[in-house]
C-alpha angles and dihedrals in degrees: 000000000000123000095252092055090050093049091048090053092049094047091050094046099042109024102034104029110191113204090199092063098050132231100291109152115228104251136191091041122138109265092223090054092051092047092051090050092053095047095045103035105033115081142151087277093058111119123252095246090051091050089055088055090048088053092056092045095049092047094048094050094036090231101188086158090077097050095100092048094050093045088053090058093063114101111239092220105030122203127204089268090059099053105093097043094041091050091056092049093046094050091047088057093043093052098046112025137071127297088255089056090050090053091050091051090048089053091046097048097077090063089057093044091053090055097047110122107174147008092280089060092045091050092058092044091053088057089050090051089055093051092049086065131196093339095056118108109226096184097091090053092048090050092051091050088054092050093050092045091054091050094051094040090057090067100029094102093073102018120074094193090053090051090050093050091047091053092048092049090051089054092047093052100041100035116016099037090046090051091051089052093048091047091051090050089054091049090054091050093051093045089052093060103110096191104089097207092048092048093050090047090056092046089052091051090053091047090051090048092242126145096346136091134204088061095160084073104023096047097066090037092056092053091052091045093053090053090050091052085073091058099063145346097262137015091263089060095047103073095107128043110259113153118211122191093210094053091045090053089050093055091044091053092050091054090050091050092050090050090055094048102038093113089059094057118101122255096008110148108230089223089063096051096092094051091045092051090049090052092048096048093045089052091047090054091045089058092049102271119146115235124214117239090250090055092050090049090050090054093050091049098045110027097082108161093336113143118205123188095209095057139104090218 
């Protein structure tokens, strides 16, 4: 693909998001080209919806090269008007960049929490809490939800919008925040597995939506974790992007093995076997595995409109 085609895809995806054409990330682009696009075309003036697309793009390509640029877009003294956009930028950095960057975003998040004014702000901050991971302190966010709830509840008797906000805040505190906490506990448990094969096996189960809950948070995390498994032997060695062909081949082989043995796994609905095999084989190819012609044919016959993060399609 030539550079102009890549730039056109990025401009269309990021700068002019079209809801009628879905959220499909432009794939097979040169990482350097994508990084240059982010550092030259994404600014403090970039719209919220575009920043959400940037988040997906940066996470998919593991663009640690843009961490400094994105961090520089965060206002040092955020105001209420800054919260939603700054939350997206901060969680993009937290999900993709180094442990030191994650710590900086954890230290920055209270300034955003203090300026949150409504459920839209809290929704974005819940996503940031997820990206901060097991080390993130969720108590300031819980306290702010309680403060906002009390404010809205005071006028909920005569104000329908206030009643609606109160109800949403209750759901955010008792359900969504709790799910973020439980998901982060699961992340910590998986990261603590010292046996590399066992850890990757659990990450693959999460990616395939098998045996684990809280998948709205753990699903994207598992895809990122599996990519990082190619950077080093253990989580402590995987802070910086360093691709290794041997480790990629290892992950690809594990996906191929799982695809072969899916019908032996407990509690797998037979109706889901085709879509799970498609996901496994696409992931195997993504990590450099070579598919047999029968496997490629199976994908073409069974993929339908299935979208898989770890896929070259």
